[in-house]
C-alpha beads as a LAMMPS data file, in Angstrom:
LAMMPS data file: protein, C-alpha beads

455 atoms
454 bonds

1 atom types
1 bond types

-500.0 500.0 xlo xhi
-500.0 500.0 ylo yhi
-500.0 500.0 zlo zhi

Masses

1 110.0

Atoms # bond

1 1 1 252.433 -384.385 -492.843
2 1 1 250.406 -387.075 -491.065
3 1 1 247.454 -386.099 -488.828
4 1 1 245.822 -388.443 -486.336
5 1 1 242.066 -388.817 -486.774
6 1 1 240.024 -386.801 -484.313
7 1 1 238.089 -389.908 -483.253
8 1 1 241.339 -391.655 -482.348
9 1 1 242.473 -388.752 -480.219
10 1 1 239.135 -388.488 -478.398
11 1 1 238.322 -392.168 -477.907
12 1 1 241.548 -394.150 -477.921
13 1 1 241.574 -396.244 -474.667
14 1 1 245.159 -395.380 -473.798
15 1 1 244.581 -391.675 -474.297
16 1 1 241.354 -391.830 -472.280
17 1 1 243.202 -393.538 -469.415
18 1 1 245.948 -390.940 -469.556
19 1 1 243.327 -388.193 -469.530
20 1 1 241.681 -389.552 -466.382
21 1 1 245.041 -390.057 -464.708
22 1 1 245.912 -386.453 -465.495
23 1 1 242.595 -385.257 -464.058
24 1 1 243.172 -387.266 -460.871
25 1 1 246.682 -385.871 -460.520
26 1 1 245.353 -382.325 -460.884
27 1 1 242.613 -382.972 -458.294
28 1 1 245.109 -384.448 -455.833
29 1 1 247.524 -381.570 -456.348
30 1 1 244.733 -379.046 -455.737
31 1 1 243.674 -380.859 -452.565
32 1 1 247.264 -380.972 -451.348
33 1 1 247.704 -377.287 -452.130
34 1 1 244.593 -376.407 -450.139
35 1 1 245.738 -378.577 -447.239
36 1 1 249.204 -377.080 -447.081
37 1 1 247.767 -373.600 -447.568
38 1 1 245.666 -374.126 -444.443
39 1 1 248.730 -375.344 -442.579
40 1 1 250.739 -372.294 -443.619
41 1 1 247.926 -369.916 -442.706
42 1 1 247.600 -371.431 -439.229
43 1 1 249.141 -368.589 -437.222
44 1 1 250.836 -369.021 -433.824
45 1 1 247.689 -367.489 -432.314
46 1 1 245.514 -370.136 -434.000
47 1 1 247.934 -372.890 -433.002
48 1 1 247.767 -371.857 -429.346
49 1 1 243.968 -371.932 -429.447
50 1 1 244.093 -375.426 -430.961
51 1 1 246.555 -376.538 -428.274
52 1 1 244.169 -375.400 -425.529
53 1 1 241.419 -377.468 -427.120
54 1 1 243.672 -380.529 -427.284
55 1 1 244.397 -380.113 -423.572
56 1 1 240.642 -380.259 -422.859
57 1 1 240.576 -376.575 -421.845
58 1 1 237.623 -375.766 -424.061
59 1 1 236.143 -373.035 -421.832
60 1 1 239.529 -371.332 -421.515
61 1 1 240.154 -371.648 -425.255
62 1 1 236.779 -370.207 -426.222
63 1 1 237.110 -367.296 -423.807
64 1 1 240.649 -366.608 -425.085
65 1 1 239.455 -366.589 -428.700
66 1 1 236.361 -364.502 -427.925
67 1 1 238.469 -361.861 -426.170
68 1 1 240.786 -361.780 -429.193
69 1 1 237.889 -361.231 -431.602
70 1 1 236.320 -358.534 -429.423
71 1 1 239.648 -356.737 -429.105
72 1 1 240.251 -356.810 -432.869
73 1 1 236.786 -355.357 -433.493
74 1 1 237.312 -352.462 -431.055
75 1 1 240.880 -351.185 -431.575
76 1 1 242.470 -348.308 -429.716
77 1 1 243.766 -345.643 -432.162
78 1 1 247.362 -344.551 -431.596
79 1 1 250.018 -342.468 -433.310
80 1 1 253.390 -344.012 -434.078
81 1 1 255.831 -344.406 -432.498
82 1 1 254.125 -345.821 -429.413
83 1 1 255.432 -347.667 -426.360
84 1 1 253.978 -348.908 -423.098
85 1 1 254.789 -351.088 -420.108
86 1 1 252.334 -353.726 -418.977
87 1 1 252.036 -355.966 -415.944
88 1 1 250.874 -359.512 -416.659
89 1 1 249.048 -361.281 -413.862
90 1 1 246.098 -363.599 -413.344
91 1 1 242.702 -362.199 -414.370
92 1 1 244.334 -359.248 -416.178
93 1 1 245.528 -360.851 -419.400
94 1 1 243.080 -359.281 -421.829
95 1 1 244.349 -358.660 -425.366
96 1 1 244.752 -355.158 -426.740
97 1 1 244.480 -354.053 -430.360
98 1 1 245.987 -350.795 -431.609
99 1 1 245.060 -349.126 -434.906
100 1 1 246.963 -346.583 -437.001
101 1 1 247.300 -345.443 -440.615
102 1 1 250.233 -346.145 -442.911
103 1 1 251.128 -345.433 -446.504
104 1 1 252.101 -348.126 -448.964
105 1 1 255.591 -349.584 -448.372
106 1 1 255.941 -348.123 -444.863
107 1 1 257.252 -350.589 -442.311
108 1 1 255.455 -351.839 -439.215
109 1 1 257.729 -353.020 -436.420
110 1 1 256.493 -354.527 -433.157
111 1 1 258.969 -355.238 -430.349
112 1 1 258.181 -357.179 -427.177
113 1 1 260.639 -356.800 -424.285
114 1 1 259.845 -359.178 -421.401
115 1 1 261.555 -358.401 -418.111
116 1 1 263.691 -360.898 -416.234
117 1 1 261.662 -363.747 -414.706
118 1 1 258.666 -363.003 -416.917
119 1 1 256.906 -366.215 -417.889
120 1 1 254.744 -365.456 -420.871
121 1 1 253.968 -366.371 -424.430
122 1 1 252.841 -363.274 -426.304
123 1 1 251.020 -363.531 -429.629
124 1 1 251.242 -360.612 -432.054
125 1 1 249.169 -360.376 -435.233
126 1 1 249.080 -357.550 -437.782
127 1 1 245.929 -356.896 -439.821
128 1 1 245.086 -354.668 -442.787
129 1 1 241.608 -353.110 -442.899
130 1 1 240.502 -352.221 -446.414
131 1 1 237.296 -350.464 -445.338
132 1 1 234.607 -350.519 -442.655
133 1 1 232.632 -353.204 -444.491
134 1 1 235.580 -355.592 -444.850
135 1 1 236.882 -358.024 -442.253
136 1 1 240.453 -357.300 -441.099
137 1 1 242.939 -359.356 -443.122
138 1 1 245.853 -360.860 -441.221
139 1 1 249.094 -360.018 -443.020
140 1 1 251.664 -361.096 -440.457
141 1 1 252.167 -362.926 -437.168
142 1 1 254.916 -363.305 -434.611
143 1 1 255.700 -366.633 -433.001
144 1 1 255.204 -366.750 -429.248
145 1 1 258.918 -366.979 -428.420
146 1 1 260.015 -364.253 -430.836
147 1 1 260.434 -360.647 -429.769
148 1 1 260.241 -358.673 -433.020
149 1 1 257.925 -358.571 -436.023
150 1 1 258.624 -356.373 -439.039
151 1 1 256.367 -356.210 -442.087
152 1 1 255.740 -353.754 -444.929
153 1 1 252.387 -352.129 -445.640
154 1 1 251.088 -353.435 -448.960
155 1 1 248.434 -350.724 -449.241
156 1 1 247.765 -347.245 -447.922
157 1 1 245.164 -347.463 -445.160
158 1 1 244.440 -348.638 -441.621
159 1 1 246.454 -351.331 -439.897
160 1 1 245.812 -353.067 -436.588
161 1 1 248.223 -354.777 -434.215
162 1 1 246.686 -357.247 -431.765
163 1 1 248.781 -358.304 -428.776
164 1 1 247.505 -361.145 -426.598
165 1 1 249.392 -362.965 -423.827
166 1 1 248.889 -366.633 -423.078
167 1 1 246.305 -367.514 -420.441
168 1 1 249.041 -368.334 -417.891
169 1 1 251.297 -365.321 -418.529
170 1 1 252.936 -363.659 -415.547
171 1 1 255.484 -360.865 -415.322
172 1 1 256.273 -357.503 -416.864
173 1 1 256.743 -356.575 -420.517
174 1 1 257.415 -353.509 -422.622
175 1 1 255.717 -353.048 -425.986
176 1 1 256.955 -350.789 -428.784
177 1 1 255.153 -350.227 -432.096
178 1 1 257.098 -348.175 -434.610
179 1 1 257.335 -347.430 -438.303
180 1 1 261.093 -347.363 -438.948
181 1 1 262.485 -345.818 -442.094
182 1 1 262.630 -348.349 -444.887
183 1 1 265.468 -346.706 -446.794
184 1 1 268.368 -344.417 -446.087
185 1 1 268.198 -340.670 -446.746
186 1 1 269.642 -340.137 -450.257
187 1 1 271.519 -336.879 -449.593
188 1 1 274.370 -336.456 -447.123
189 1 1 272.900 -333.440 -445.341
190 1 1 271.723 -332.595 -441.827
191 1 1 269.281 -329.896 -442.954
192 1 1 265.893 -330.454 -441.313
193 1 1 264.022 -328.636 -444.106
194 1 1 265.952 -330.171 -446.985
195 1 1 262.790 -331.600 -448.599
196 1 1 260.961 -328.635 -450.128
197 1 1 259.005 -330.122 -453.020
198 1 1 256.716 -333.066 -452.461
199 1 1 255.150 -336.036 -454.194
200 1 1 252.017 -335.536 -456.294
201 1 1 252.334 -331.820 -457.063
202 1 1 251.405 -330.487 -460.510
203 1 1 254.104 -330.023 -463.129
204 1 1 253.967 -328.365 -466.579
205 1 1 250.679 -326.637 -465.811
206 1 1 249.012 -329.815 -464.583
207 1 1 250.068 -331.950 -467.549
208 1 1 251.912 -334.321 -465.221
209 1 1 252.484 -334.846 -461.537
210 1 1 255.652 -334.736 -459.482
211 1 1 256.678 -338.382 -459.056
212 1 1 259.143 -337.910 -456.233
213 1 1 260.565 -335.430 -453.740
214 1 1 263.144 -332.671 -454.181
215 1 1 265.917 -332.537 -451.571
216 1 1 267.810 -329.246 -451.569
217 1 1 271.493 -329.082 -450.659
218 1 1 274.592 -327.170 -451.790
219 1 1 276.061 -328.108 -455.148
220 1 1 278.533 -330.950 -454.781
221 1 1 276.849 -332.523 -451.729
222 1 1 277.164 -336.327 -451.996
223 1 1 274.132 -338.218 -453.290
224 1 1 274.078 -341.652 -451.657
225 1 1 272.266 -344.905 -452.373
226 1 1 269.071 -345.187 -450.347
227 1 1 269.132 -348.965 -450.819
228 1 1 271.526 -351.611 -452.036
229 1 1 271.211 -352.825 -455.614
230 1 1 272.792 -352.608 -459.033
231 1 1 273.069 -349.571 -461.296
232 1 1 270.680 -350.328 -464.137
233 1 1 271.167 -347.108 -466.084
234 1 1 272.942 -343.741 -466.110
235 1 1 272.097 -340.936 -468.470
236 1 1 271.706 -337.264 -469.255
237 1 1 268.201 -336.274 -470.371
238 1 1 266.481 -332.916 -471.003
239 1 1 264.162 -333.373 -468.011
240 1 1 266.214 -335.305 -465.433
241 1 1 269.626 -334.029 -466.440
242 1 1 272.417 -336.270 -465.238
243 1 1 270.660 -339.206 -463.594
244 1 1 271.212 -342.645 -462.112
245 1 1 268.799 -345.577 -461.861
246 1 1 269.440 -348.244 -459.211
247 1 1 267.478 -351.500 -459.084
248 1 1 267.047 -353.082 -455.639
249 1 1 264.422 -354.413 -453.201
250 1 1 262.166 -355.106 -456.220
251 1 1 262.030 -351.383 -456.924
252 1 1 263.770 -348.812 -459.088
253 1 1 265.348 -345.779 -457.412
254 1 1 265.743 -342.642 -459.516
255 1 1 268.352 -339.954 -458.722
256 1 1 268.136 -336.894 -461.000
257 1 1 269.560 -333.385 -461.632
258 1 1 273.035 -334.573 -460.560
259 1 1 276.057 -332.361 -461.022
260 1 1 278.318 -335.388 -461.426
261 1 1 277.969 -339.178 -461.606
262 1 1 280.296 -341.572 -459.751
263 1 1 278.966 -344.962 -460.928
264 1 1 278.533 -346.919 -464.153
265 1 1 275.843 -349.310 -465.437
266 1 1 276.207 -352.754 -463.862
267 1 1 277.947 -351.519 -460.709
268 1 1 276.822 -353.068 -457.420
269 1 1 276.175 -350.502 -454.709
270 1 1 275.463 -350.783 -451.007
271 1 1 273.214 -348.520 -448.978
272 1 1 275.189 -345.352 -448.312
273 1 1 277.539 -345.633 -451.319
274 1 1 278.114 -342.382 -453.215
275 1 1 276.344 -342.254 -456.593
276 1 1 277.214 -338.686 -457.525
277 1 1 276.709 -335.122 -456.318
278 1 1 273.810 -332.684 -456.036
279 1 1 273.329 -330.310 -458.964
280 1 1 270.639 -328.652 -461.076
281 1 1 271.065 -330.224 -464.501
282 1 1 268.204 -330.916 -466.918
283 1 1 265.034 -328.856 -466.481
284 1 1 266.204 -327.772 -462.997
285 1 1 268.808 -325.410 -464.418
286 1 1 266.861 -322.348 -463.207
287 1 1 266.411 -323.660 -459.645
288 1 1 268.744 -324.057 -456.692
289 1 1 270.756 -327.297 -456.643
290 1 1 268.724 -330.268 -455.430
291 1 1 268.220 -333.991 -455.880
292 1 1 265.005 -335.254 -457.419
293 1 1 264.475 -338.656 -455.808
294 1 1 261.847 -341.146 -456.962
295 1 1 260.869 -344.725 -456.139
296 1 1 259.036 -346.895 -458.657
297 1 1 257.352 -350.265 -458.113
298 1 1 256.678 -352.744 -460.892
299 1 1 253.114 -352.279 -462.230
300 1 1 252.100 -349.802 -459.495
301 1 1 254.467 -347.094 -460.671
302 1 1 255.680 -344.205 -458.530
303 1 1 255.187 -344.205 -454.742
304 1 1 255.708 -341.359 -452.285
305 1 1 259.319 -341.616 -451.028
306 1 1 258.912 -339.224 -448.090
307 1 1 257.477 -341.681 -445.516
308 1 1 260.176 -344.173 -446.485
309 1 1 263.242 -341.935 -446.149
310 1 1 262.093 -338.954 -444.051
311 1 1 263.262 -338.398 -440.509
312 1 1 260.997 -339.927 -437.858
313 1 1 260.739 -339.618 -434.093
314 1 1 262.234 -342.371 -431.962
315 1 1 260.248 -344.158 -429.272
316 1 1 260.473 -342.885 -425.730
317 1 1 261.367 -346.174 -424.099
318 1 1 261.063 -344.860 -420.543
319 1 1 258.001 -345.994 -418.629
320 1 1 257.725 -346.207 -414.827
321 1 1 257.208 -349.805 -413.682
322 1 1 253.554 -350.652 -413.452
323 1 1 254.222 -352.625 -410.276
324 1 1 254.501 -349.268 -408.479
325 1 1 250.828 -348.696 -409.211
326 1 1 249.102 -350.637 -406.477
327 1 1 246.277 -351.441 -406.432
328 1 1 245.522 -351.955 -410.106
329 1 1 242.319 -349.980 -409.670
330 1 1 242.844 -346.228 -409.272
331 1 1 240.288 -343.503 -408.762
332 1 1 239.783 -340.163 -410.484
333 1 1 241.153 -337.269 -408.440
334 1 1 239.481 -334.077 -409.806
335 1 1 235.760 -333.420 -410.122
336 1 1 235.979 -334.255 -413.825
337 1 1 238.695 -335.755 -416.029
338 1 1 238.948 -336.480 -419.745
339 1 1 239.493 -339.965 -421.127
340 1 1 241.364 -339.578 -424.431
341 1 1 241.908 -341.729 -427.491
342 1 1 245.697 -341.466 -427.201
343 1 1 248.483 -340.481 -424.784
344 1 1 248.450 -336.793 -425.702
345 1 1 246.396 -333.665 -425.037
346 1 1 246.045 -333.331 -428.817
347 1 1 243.995 -336.524 -429.071
348 1 1 240.212 -336.826 -429.034
349 1 1 238.227 -336.852 -425.796
350 1 1 236.219 -340.092 -425.802
351 1 1 234.552 -339.842 -422.378
352 1 1 234.345 -337.777 -419.203
353 1 1 235.147 -339.438 -415.884
354 1 1 233.861 -338.186 -412.536
355 1 1 235.581 -337.811 -409.189
356 1 1 236.068 -341.085 -407.244
357 1 1 235.198 -343.137 -410.338
358 1 1 237.312 -346.256 -410.476
359 1 1 239.458 -347.157 -413.473
360 1 1 241.513 -350.269 -414.172
361 1 1 245.144 -349.586 -415.100
362 1 1 246.117 -351.750 -418.080
363 1 1 249.528 -350.268 -418.880
364 1 1 251.794 -347.241 -418.605
365 1 1 252.670 -345.065 -421.610
366 1 1 255.101 -342.438 -420.342
367 1 1 253.150 -339.940 -418.230
368 1 1 249.867 -341.501 -419.327
369 1 1 247.917 -344.542 -418.214
370 1 1 246.040 -346.809 -420.579
371 1 1 242.915 -347.679 -418.656
372 1 1 239.590 -349.472 -418.790
373 1 1 236.609 -347.925 -417.040
374 1 1 234.032 -349.842 -415.073
375 1 1 231.858 -350.021 -418.189
376 1 1 234.655 -351.422 -420.320
377 1 1 235.530 -348.146 -422.081
378 1 1 239.223 -348.011 -423.017
379 1 1 241.469 -345.004 -423.464
380 1 1 244.228 -342.901 -421.942
381 1 1 244.284 -340.563 -418.966
382 1 1 247.074 -338.369 -417.616
383 1 1 248.687 -340.010 -414.598
384 1 1 248.342 -336.943 -412.375
385 1 1 244.543 -337.109 -412.658
386 1 1 244.420 -340.389 -410.714
387 1 1 245.115 -341.452 -407.155
388 1 1 245.086 -344.560 -405.007
389 1 1 241.480 -345.054 -403.915
390 1 1 240.636 -344.542 -400.270
391 1 1 238.952 -347.401 -398.470
392 1 1 235.578 -346.831 -396.836
393 1 1 233.101 -349.189 -395.223
394 1 1 229.828 -350.050 -396.901
395 1 1 227.019 -351.435 -394.755
396 1 1 224.269 -352.986 -396.839
397 1 1 220.649 -352.315 -395.977
398 1 1 219.459 -355.539 -397.594
399 1 1 220.684 -358.584 -399.489
400 1 1 222.533 -357.742 -402.693
401 1 1 224.127 -359.436 -405.659
402 1 1 227.719 -358.819 -406.753
403 1 1 228.611 -358.654 -410.470
404 1 1 231.864 -358.906 -412.426
405 1 1 231.138 -355.502 -414.037
406 1 1 228.970 -352.548 -412.978
407 1 1 226.120 -353.878 -415.077
408 1 1 222.965 -355.793 -414.153
409 1 1 223.551 -358.165 -417.067
410 1 1 227.153 -359.035 -416.118
411 1 1 227.980 -362.454 -414.624
412 1 1 227.101 -362.844 -410.939
413 1 1 230.193 -363.530 -408.821
414 1 1 228.744 -363.498 -405.308
415 1 1 226.147 -362.353 -402.778
416 1 1 226.214 -360.503 -399.479
417 1 1 223.637 -360.168 -396.725
418 1 1 221.882 -357.231 -395.120
419 1 1 223.938 -355.616 -392.382
420 1 1 227.219 -356.980 -393.723
421 1 1 230.116 -354.507 -393.575
422 1 1 232.288 -354.523 -396.678
423 1 1 235.372 -352.447 -397.570
424 1 1 234.790 -350.391 -400.723
425 1 1 237.352 -348.591 -402.852
426 1 1 235.167 -346.573 -405.190
427 1 1 232.001 -346.261 -407.180
428 1 1 230.533 -346.247 -410.654
429 1 1 226.991 -344.915 -410.778
430 1 1 224.879 -347.083 -408.486
431 1 1 227.603 -349.729 -408.156
432 1 1 230.305 -349.941 -405.507
433 1 1 233.619 -351.784 -405.889
434 1 1 233.640 -353.916 -402.762
435 1 1 235.880 -356.520 -401.208
436 1 1 233.891 -359.692 -400.699
437 1 1 234.644 -362.271 -397.991
438 1 1 237.689 -364.197 -399.141
439 1 1 239.337 -361.123 -400.660
440 1 1 237.532 -361.176 -404.015
441 1 1 236.587 -357.767 -405.450
442 1 1 233.292 -357.309 -407.260
443 1 1 230.727 -354.691 -408.265
444 1 1 227.771 -354.516 -405.890
445 1 1 224.625 -352.669 -406.903
446 1 1 223.429 -350.720 -403.882
447 1 1 221.166 -347.793 -403.145
448 1 1 222.965 -344.512 -403.869
449 1 1 222.571 -343.300 -400.297
450 1 1 224.424 -346.411 -399.111
451 1 1 227.607 -345.585 -401.039
452 1 1 229.935 -343.834 -398.589
453 1 1 231.552 -340.536 -399.460
454 1 1 235.098 -341.093 -400.690
455 1 1 236.914 -337.998 -399.485

Bonds

1 1 1 2
2 1 2 3
3 1 3 4
4 1 4 5
5 1 5 6
6 1 6 7
7 1 7 8
8 1 8 9
9 1 9 10
10 1 10 11
11 1 11 12
12 1 12 13
13 1 13 14
14 1 14 15
15 1 15 16
16 1 16 17
17 1 17 18
18 1 18 19
19 1 19 20
20 1 20 21
21 1 21 22
22 1 22 23
23 1 23 24
24 1 24 25
25 1 25 26
26 1 26 27
27 1 27 28
28 1 28 29
29 1 29 30
30 1 30 31
31 1 31 32
32 1 32 33
33 1 33 34
34 1 34 35
35 1 35 36
36 1 36 37
37 1 37 38
38 1 38 39
39 1 39 40
40 1 40 41
41 1 41 42
42 1 42 43
43 1 43 44
44 1 44 45
45 1 45 46
46 1 46 47
47 1 47 48
48 1 48 49
49 1 49 50
50 1 50 51
51 1 51 52
52 1 52 53
53 1 53 54
54 1 54 55
55 1 55 56
56 1 56 57
57 1 57 58
58 1 58 59
59 1 59 60
60 1 60 61
61 1 61 62
62 1 62 63
63 1 63 64
64 1 64 65
65 1 65 66
66 1 66 67
67 1 67 68
68 1 68 69
69 1 69 70
70 1 70 71
71 1 71 72
72 1 72 73
73 1 73 74
74 1 74 75
75 1 75 76
76 1 76 77
77 1 77 78
78 1 78 79
79 1 79 80
80 1 80 81
81 1 81 82
82 1 82 83
83 1 83 84
84 1 84 85
85 1 85 86
86 1 86 87
87 1 87 88
88 1 88 89
89 1 89 90
90 1 90 91
91 1 91 92
92 1 92 93
93 1 93 94
94 1 94 95
95 1 95 96
96 1 96 97
97 1 97 98
98 1 98 99
99 1 99 100
100 1 100 101
101 1 101 102
102 1 102 103
103 1 103 104
104 1 104 105
105 1 105 106
106 1 106 107
107 1 107 108
108 1 108 109
109 1 109 110
110 1 110 111
111 1 111 112
112 1 112 113
113 1 113 114
114 1 114 115
115 1 115 116
116 1 116 117
117 1 117 118
118 1 118 119
119 1 119 120
120 1 120 121
121 1 121 122
122 1 122 123
123 1 123 124
124 1 124 125
125 1 125 126
126 1 126 127
127 1 127 128
128 1 128 129
129 1 129 130
130 1 130 131
131 1 131 132
132 1 132 133
133 1 133 134
134 1 134 135
135 1 135 136
136 1 136 137
137 1 137 138
138 1 138 139
139 1 139 140
140 1 140 141
141 1 141 142
142 1 142 143
143 1 143 144
144 1 144 145
145 1 145 146
146 1 146 147
147 1 147 148
148 1 148 149
149 1 149 150
150 1 150 151
151 1 151 152
152 1 152 153
153 1 153 154
154 1 154 155
155 1 155 156
156 1 156 157
157 1 157 158
158 1 158 159
159 1 159 160
160 1 160 161
161 1 161 162
162 1 162 163
163 1 163 164
164 1 164 165
165 1 165 166
166 1 166 167
167 1 167 168
168 1 168 169
169 1 169 170
170 1 170 171
171 1 171 172
172 1 172 173
173 1 173 174
174 1 174 175
175 1 175 176
176 1 176 177
177 1 177 178
178 1 178 179
179 1 179 180
180 1 180 181
181 1 181 182
182 1 182 183
183 1 183 184
184 1 184 185
185 1 185 186
186 1 186 187
187 1 187 188
188 1 188 189
189 1 189 190
190 1 190 191
191 1 191 192
192 1 192 193
193 1 193 194
194 1 194 195
195 1 195 196
196 1 196 197
197 1 197 198
198 1 198 199
199 1 199 200
200 1 200 201
201 1 201 202
202 1 202 203
203 1 203 204
204 1 204 205
205 1 205 206
206 1 206 207
207 1 207 208
208 1 208 209
209 1 209 210
210 1 210 211
211 1 211 212
212 1 212 213
213 1 213 214
214 1 214 215
215 1 215 216
216 1 216 217
217 1 217 218
218 1 218 219
219 1 219 220
220 1 220 221
221 1 221 222
222 1 222 223
223 1 223 224
224 1 224 225
225 1 225 226
226 1 226 227
227 1 227 228
228 1 228 229
229 1 229 230
230 1 230 231
231 1 231 232
232 1 232 233
233 1 233 234
234 1 234 235
235 1 235 236
236 1 236 237
237 1 237 238
238 1 238 239
239 1 239 240
240 1 240 241
241 1 241 242
242 1 242 243
243 1 243 244
244 1 244 245
245 1 245 246
246 1 246 247
247 1 247 248
248 1 248 249
249 1 249 250
250 1 250 251
251 1 251 252
252 1 252 253
253 1 253 254
254 1 254 255
255 1 255 256
256 1 256 257
257 1 257 258
258 1 258 259
259 1 259 260
260 1 260 261
261 1 261 262
262 1 262 263
263 1 263 264
264 1 264 265
265 1 265 266
266 1 266 267
267 1 267 268
268 1 268 269
269 1 269 270
270 1 270 271
271 1 271 272
272 1 272 273
273 1 273 274
274 1 274 275
275 1 275 276
276 1 276 277
277 1 277 278
278 1 278 279
279 1 279 280
280 1 280 281
281 1 281 282
282 1 282 283
283 1 283 284
284 1 284 285
285 1 285 286
286 1 286 287
287 1 287 288
288 1 288 289
289 1 289 290
290 1 290 291
291 1 291 292
292 1 292 293
293 1 293 294
294 1 294 295
295 1 295 296
296 1 296 297
297 1 297 298
298 1 298 299
299 1 299 300
300 1 300 301
301 1 301 302
302 1 302 303
303 1 303 304
304 1 304 305
305 1 305 306
306 1 306 307
307 1 307 308
308 1 308 309
309 1 309 310
310 1 310 311
311 1 311 312
312 1 312 313
313 1 313 314
314 1 314 315
315 1 315 316
316 1 316 317
317 1 317 318
318 1 318 319
319 1 319 320
320 1 320 321
321 1 321 322
322 1 322 323
323 1 323 324
324 1 324 325
325 1 325 326
326 1 326 327
327 1 327 328
328 1 328 329
329 1 329 330
330 1 330 331
331 1 331 332
332 1 332 333
333 1 333 334
334 1 334 335
335 1 335 336
336 1 336 337
337 1 337 338
338 1 338 339
339 1 339 340
340 1 340 341
341 1 341 342
342 1 342 343
343 1 343 344
344 1 344 345
345 1 345 346
346 1 346 347
347 1 347 348
348 1 348 349
349 1 349 350
350 1 350 351
351 1 351 352
352 1 352 353
353 1 353 354
354 1 354 355
355 1 355 356
356 1 356 357
357 1 357 358
358 1 358 359
359 1 359 360
360 1 360 361
361 1 361 362
362 1 362 363
363 1 363 364
364 1 364 365
365 1 365 366
366 1 366 367
367 1 367 368
368 1 368 369
369 1 369 370
370 1 370 371
371 1 371 372
372 1 372 373
373 1 373 374
374 1 374 375
375 1 375 376
376 1 376 377
377 1 377 378
378 1 378 379
379 1 379 380
380 1 380 381
381 1 381 382
382 1 382 383
383 1 383 384
384 1 384 385
385 1 385 386
386 1 386 387
387 1 387 388
388 1 388 389
389 1 389 390
390 1 390 391
391 1 391 392
392 1 392 393
393 1 393 394
394 1 394 395
395 1 395 396
396 1 396 397
397 1 397 398
398 1 398 399
399 1 399 400
400 1 400 401
401 1 401 402
402 1 402 403
403 1 403 404
404 1 404 405
405 1 405 406
406 1 406 407
407 1 407 408
408 1 408 409
409 1 409 410
410 1 410 411
411 1 411 412
412 1 412 413
413 1 413 414
414 1 414 415
415 1 415 416
416 1 416 417
417 1 417 418
418 1 418 419
419 1 419 420
420 1 420 421
421 1 421 422
422 1 422 423
423 1 423 424
424 1 424 425
425 1 425 426
426 1 426 427
427 1 427 428
428 1 428 429
429 1 429 430
430 1 430 431
431 1 431 432
432 1 432 433
433 1 433 434
434 1 434 435
435 1 435 436
436 1 436 437
437 1 437 438
438 1 438 439
439 1 439 440
440 1 440 441
441 1 441 442
442 1 442 443
443 1 443 444
444 1 444 445
445 1 445 446
446 1 446 447
447 1 447 448
448 1 448 449
449 1 449 450
450 1 450 451
451 1 451 452
452 1 452 453
453 1 453 454
454 1 454 455
């Protein structure tokens, strides 16, 4: 056998040239990959920001991006399913970010339903938050003209959905955030309490864990495919008894303790096809008939099937039109009212609001209002605790400055002179919400004795 000398391999001019060409090709390919990666990762939200810059709307673009970042950093916790109705109009186009927890493989679905004559581009982005010290990672986006985004949770943990309309949006839209079932229920039964043994429980005195759920039903009840795929294996083992393995959706689905089997290896099955019947074969011979159902992912192993096939609540799509709530600012009716983290009495109280305090209505969620207080605090309040503010007249004792928020450090939006009479709709501490000349509303800091009683 002939071997080329090492020196020839290392120093031959042709080989050296080929080596440098190869290096250049690799460098160019890497650069191209990075370029196209950046193009792919440019979300519709990012593209819209870039478009504003190209149109020489730098101030608008920067404010739009800043509001998006602030919203993402301060999400509103919700429970799924969740729906709300929102009015889109000038000066009230702030983004909103919702946060919630999901288990691995659960689905996130966001639906946007614009009403007739609504002119709006709505940008939806989904983020995964690994921990408090990690920046949210965007895992999915919805194009402005689309109306539905569906994505699977890659990890168990917190997820955030940011919804931001374009800066010229106008109209009415409904928002629904749900976690639909990923797979069908594997037993043809209507029993609400059919699942009686859960994922992760000890087995054999703690020697192993339960890698699935047990669904109890009468012997002979049809066992049906939770997902389409092909039958990779059927068998009869001491532990699982008569069992069927189906491969689909990059997962393996395990159906065990069957009384009978209706499929063969290699068969193609659709979701809902009968695989066999419920029994108690294998090590379940001393228990009531049930199906042991497991889902396995490559490398990761078993995952909890219950969130993926269990029965979930549907969204209450009814929400009274927000346009009935005029003006957008409402006042608190009782002496004291609770601002909550979610649209339910079971959620956490995040602040206490006082009588006549003004709140900005951002959206309607059933019998609840999602609001922002004068200090920028966001949350939910029961609709019946609010009322249309009564107008009173404020007469200033001296010259005052009007701010965009009830805060001395907020941007100044106007001035008014001593003796000027101004309509006011409510108060927040030492600030009054007044109507300036020209119809502009602003927060005026006045002496407490100047604020009229709002009875």
